Short mmCIF file of the C-alpha atoms (twelve columns), coordinates in Angstrom:
data_MODEL
# 
_entry.id   MODEL 
# 
loop_
_atom_site.group_PDB 
_atom_site.id 
_atom_site.type_symbol 
_atom_site.label_atom_id 
_atom_site.label_alt_id 
_atom_site.label_comp_id 
_atom_site.label_asym_id 
_atom_site.label_seq_id 
_atom_site.Cartn_x 
_atom_site.Cartn_y 
_atom_site.Cartn_z 
_atom_site.pdbx_PDB_model_num 
ATOM 1   C CA . MET A 1   38.746 132.646 -113.650 1 
ATOM 2   C CA . THR A 2   36.088 133.415 -111.116 1 
ATOM 3   C CA . SER A 3   33.808 136.419 -111.357 1 
ATOM 4   C CA . VAL A 4   33.316 138.692 -108.331 1 
ATOM 5   C CA . TYR A 5   29.615 138.999 -107.400 1 
ATOM 6   C CA . ILE A 6   28.706 141.312 -104.606 1 
ATOM 7   C CA . THR A 7   25.677 139.978 -102.791 1 
ATOM 8   C CA . PRO A 8   23.157 142.342 -101.105 1 
ATOM 9   C CA . LYS A 9   24.702 141.413 -97.713  1 
ATOM 10  C CA . THR A 10  28.227 142.762 -98.420  1 
ATOM 11  C CA . PRO A 11  29.029 145.961 -96.665  1 
ATOM 12  C CA . GLU A 12  30.838 147.499 -99.739  1 
ATOM 13  C CA . VAL A 13  29.711 147.937 -103.397 1 
ATOM 14  C CA . ARG A 14  31.407 149.098 -106.566 1 
ATOM 15  C CA . VAL A 15  30.218 152.439 -108.030 1 
ATOM 16  C CA . PRO A 16  28.649 151.797 -111.466 1 
ATOM 17  C CA . ARG A 17  29.377 153.922 -114.525 1 
ATOM 18  C CA . LEU A 18  26.609 156.597 -114.574 1 
ATOM 19  C CA . VAL A 19  28.175 158.940 -117.150 1 
ATOM 20  C CA . GLY A 20  26.145 158.850 -120.344 1 
ATOM 21  C CA . LEU A 21  22.994 157.624 -118.643 1 
ATOM 22  C CA . MET A 22  19.758 159.580 -118.540 1 
ATOM 23  C CA . ALA A 23  18.767 160.811 -115.022 1 
ATOM 24  C CA . VAL A 24  16.027 158.250 -114.633 1 
ATOM 25  C CA . ASP A 25  18.356 155.411 -115.588 1 
ATOM 26  C CA . ALA A 26  21.203 156.727 -113.361 1 
ATOM 27  C CA . ARG A 27  18.810 156.695 -110.315 1 
ATOM 28  C CA . GLU A 28  17.705 153.091 -111.024 1 
ATOM 29  C CA . THR A 29  21.282 151.916 -111.617 1 
ATOM 30  C CA . ALA A 30  22.462 153.464 -108.315 1 
ATOM 31  C CA . ARG A 31  19.582 152.176 -106.370 1 
ATOM 32  C CA . ALA A 32  20.077 148.661 -107.749 1 
ATOM 33  C CA . GLN A 33  23.606 148.865 -106.276 1 
ATOM 34  C CA . GLY A 34  22.386 150.126 -102.879 1 
ATOM 35  C CA . LEU A 35  23.637 153.691 -103.479 1 
ATOM 36  C CA . PHE A 36  21.992 157.171 -103.348 1 
ATOM 37  C CA . LEU A 37  22.320 159.872 -105.950 1 
ATOM 38  C CA . ASN A 38  22.794 163.664 -105.305 1 
ATOM 39  C CA . ALA A 39  22.948 166.306 -108.009 1 
ATOM 40  C CA . PRO A 40  24.538 169.407 -106.629 1 
ATOM 41  C CA . ASP A 41  23.740 171.373 -109.742 1 
ATOM 42  C CA . ARG A 42  20.048 170.275 -109.932 1 
ATOM 43  C CA . PRO A 43  17.792 171.012 -106.963 1 
ATOM 44  C CA . ASP A 44  14.934 169.422 -108.922 1 
ATOM 45  C CA . PHE A 45  16.954 166.187 -109.434 1 
ATOM 46  C CA . HIS A 46  14.046 164.023 -108.491 1 
ATOM 47  C CA . LEU A 47  12.120 165.405 -111.390 1 
ATOM 48  C CA . ALA A 48  14.896 165.102 -113.945 1 
ATOM 49  C CA . VAL A 49  14.200 162.363 -116.565 1 
ATOM 50  C CA . VAL A 50  16.039 162.881 -119.839 1 
ATOM 51  C CA . ASP A 51  19.012 164.929 -118.820 1 
ATOM 52  C CA . TYR A 52  22.322 163.091 -119.387 1 
ATOM 53  C CA . VAL A 53  24.891 162.517 -116.659 1 
ATOM 54  C CA . VAL A 54  28.251 164.180 -117.814 1 
ATOM 55  C CA . ARG A 55  30.286 163.703 -114.547 1 
ATOM 56  C CA . GLN A 56  30.260 161.609 -111.419 1 
ATOM 57  C CA . TYR A 57  31.990 161.200 -108.078 1 
ATOM 58  C CA . PRO A 58  33.317 158.779 -106.894 1 
ATOM 59  C CA . GLN A 59  34.571 157.335 -110.173 1 
ATOM 60  C CA . PRO A 60  33.216 154.129 -111.614 1 
ATOM 61  C CA . GLY A 61  34.628 150.977 -110.030 1 
ATOM 62  C CA . ALA A 62  35.428 152.607 -106.725 1 
ATOM 63  C CA . GLU A 63  34.489 150.525 -103.700 1 
ATOM 64  C CA . VAL A 64  32.260 152.418 -101.305 1 
ATOM 65  C CA . PRO A 65  30.086 151.447 -98.286  1 
ATOM 66  C CA . ARG A 66  26.545 150.443 -99.194  1 
ATOM 67  C CA . ASP A 67  24.072 153.395 -98.874  1 
ATOM 68  C CA . SER A 68  26.869 155.868 -99.873  1 
ATOM 69  C CA . MET A 69  26.164 159.044 -101.790 1 
ATOM 70  C CA . VAL A 70  27.248 159.286 -105.372 1 
ATOM 71  C CA . TYR A 71  27.308 162.844 -106.881 1 
ATOM 72  C CA . VAL A 72  26.300 163.375 -110.529 1 
ATOM 73  C CA . TRP A 73  26.312 166.438 -112.780 1 
ATOM 74  C CA . PHE A 74  24.084 166.899 -115.834 1 
ATOM 75  C CA . ASP A 75  24.181 168.337 -119.278 1 
ATOM 76  C CA . PHE A 76  21.699 171.172 -119.361 1 
ATOM 77  C CA . GLY A 77  20.362 170.102 -122.791 1 
ATOM 78  C CA . THR A 78  18.204 172.765 -124.394 1 
ATOM 79  C CA . GLY A 79  17.160 174.312 -121.128 1 
ATOM 80  C CA . GLU A 80  18.638 177.209 -119.118 1 
ATOM 81  C CA . GLY A 81  22.479 177.512 -119.518 1 
ATOM 82  C CA . GLY A 82  22.646 176.677 -123.184 1 
ATOM 83  C CA . GLY A 83  22.881 173.506 -125.026 1 
ATOM 84  C CA . GLY A 84  25.372 170.692 -124.663 1 
ATOM 85  C CA . GLY A 85  26.710 171.317 -128.145 1 
ATOM 86  C CA . GLY A 86  29.740 173.173 -129.045 1 
ATOM 87  C CA . VAL A 87  33.328 172.429 -129.656 1 
ATOM 88  C CA . ARG A 88  34.649 169.375 -127.807 1 
ATOM 89  C CA . GLU A 89  38.138 168.985 -129.095 1 
ATOM 90  C CA . PRO A 90  40.980 170.680 -127.269 1 
ATOM 91  C CA . ARG A 91  41.999 174.074 -128.612 1 
ATOM 92  C CA . VAL A 92  45.554 175.250 -128.846 1 
ATOM 93  C CA . PRO A 93  46.446 178.579 -127.366 1 
ATOM 94  C CA . ARG A 94  45.755 181.484 -129.722 1 
ATOM 95  C CA . PRO A 95  48.713 183.547 -130.949 1 
ATOM 96  C CA . PRO A 96  49.266 186.765 -129.112 1 
ATOM 97  C CA . THR A 97  47.457 189.785 -130.440 1 
ATOM 98  C CA . GLY A 98  49.259 192.455 -132.455 1 
ATOM 99  C CA . GLY A 99  50.699 190.351 -135.211 1 
ATOM 100 C CA . LEU A 100 54.386 190.062 -135.919 1 
ATOM 101 C CA . GLN A 101 56.738 192.769 -134.791 1 
ATOM 102 C CA . ARG A 102 60.380 193.378 -135.475 1 
ATOM 103 C CA . GLU A 103 62.607 193.156 -132.428 1 
ATOM 104 C CA . VAL A 104 64.398 196.444 -131.924 1 
ATOM 105 C CA . ASP A 105 68.051 196.304 -131.047 1 
ATOM 106 C CA . GLU A 106 69.191 197.796 -127.704 1 
ATOM 107 C CA . PRO A 107 71.251 201.074 -128.069 1 
ATOM 108 C CA . ASP A 108 74.938 200.340 -128.179 1 
ATOM 109 C CA . ASP A 109 74.378 196.582 -128.570 1 
ATOM 110 C CA . PRO A 110 77.768 194.916 -129.543 1 
ATOM 111 C CA . TYR A 111 75.726 192.166 -131.348 1 
ATOM 112 C CA . ALA A 112 73.328 194.371 -133.214 1 
ATOM 113 C CA . VAL A 113 71.400 192.745 -136.114 1 
ATOM 114 C CA . SER A 114 72.076 194.461 -139.349 1 
ATOM 115 C CA . PRO A 115 69.313 194.861 -141.842 1 
ATOM 116 C CA . VAL A 116 69.452 192.582 -144.878 1 
# 
């Protein structure tokens, strides 16, 4: 089995996985692949160091032209906007408010429910 190695002269590169990396590491990883990073939610992105990437576009493994822009979003950590903690598992819909109620029969219903 041969491995695919993209040389610096190829016009397209594969987007690396940036999710989970700190900002400084994400910038270096993208730069090493010949890509640029942009963080729409962080105007001070060039100053970010320890914030973690939580989402990226395009997805890892996508082939894009060299010098393309990859967009990343960050966890706010302990700064403005609250922490990154909280419930991560999916929550089922809550039951409707008001509790259980007995269904009332329609007047003159031929199939009325008789009380037990």
